[in-house]
C-alpha positions in Angstrom: 108.1 120.1 89.0 106.4 122.4 87.1 108.7 121.9 84.2 107.8 118.7 84.1 104.1 119.4 84.8 103.8 117.5 87.9 101.1 119.4 90.1 101.6 118.2 93.3 98.4 119.6 94.7 96.6 117.5 92.2 98.2 114.4 93.6 96.0 111.9 96.1 97.6 112.8 99.5 99.8 109.8 100.2 101.5 110.6 97.0 102.0 114.5 97.9 103.9 113.2 101.2 106.0 110.9 99.0 106.8 113.4 96.6 107.4 116.1 99.3 109.7 113.5 101.0 111.5 113.1 97.7 112.4 116.5 97.5 113.6 116.5 101.1 116.1 113.8 100.1 117.0 114.9 96.8 115.5 118.2 95.7 117.9 118.6 92.7 118.1 115.3 91.4 116.2 114.7 87.9 115.8 110.9 87.4 113.2 110.3 90.0 110.9 113.7 88.9 111.5 112.6 85.2 110.1 109.0 86.1 107.2 110.7 88.0 106.4 112.7 85.3 105.9 109.3 83.4 103.9 107.5 85.8 106.7 105.6 86.9 107.0 105.4 90.6 109.8 102.8 90.9 112.7 105.0 90.7 114.4 105.8 94.1 114.7 109.5 95.2 118.0 109.2 96.8 120.4 106.2 96.3 121.1 106.0 100.0 118.9 104.4 102.6 118.0 107.4 104.4 114.9 106.3 106.0 114.6 102.5 106.0 111.0 102.5 107.0 109.7 104.3 103.8 111.0 101.7 101.7 113.5 102.1 99.0 112.9 105.7 98.7 110.9 105.2 95.5 107.8 107.4 95.2 105.9 103.8 95.3 107.2 103.0 98.6 107.0 106.1 100.4 103.6 106.3 99.2 102.7 103.3 100.4 104.1 104.2 103.6 102.1 107.3 104.0 98.8 105.6 102.8 99.1 103.4 105.5 99.9 106.3 108.0 97.2 108.3 107.1 94.6 105.7 107.5 95.9 105.1 111.0 96.4 108.6 111.7 93.9 110.5 109.6 94.1 114.5 109.4 91.8 116.6 111.3 90.7 119.7 109.9 89.8 122.8 112.4 
């Protein structure tokens, strides 16, 4: 990620969650990371449907999922 100048901590929380999920699905995949670095959120992180409720595993679909999730379950900080 650093080689592509992607700073995950600078992303909004739903996108951070999507990127971390993408890393879990396909940590060595290059296509979705290169696309993300260019602002393209449409490239699936994995070609298989590992978690259909996350959409097509693109950063955009997973971002949408996590944005809704975080609205329904806002983080609580101690």
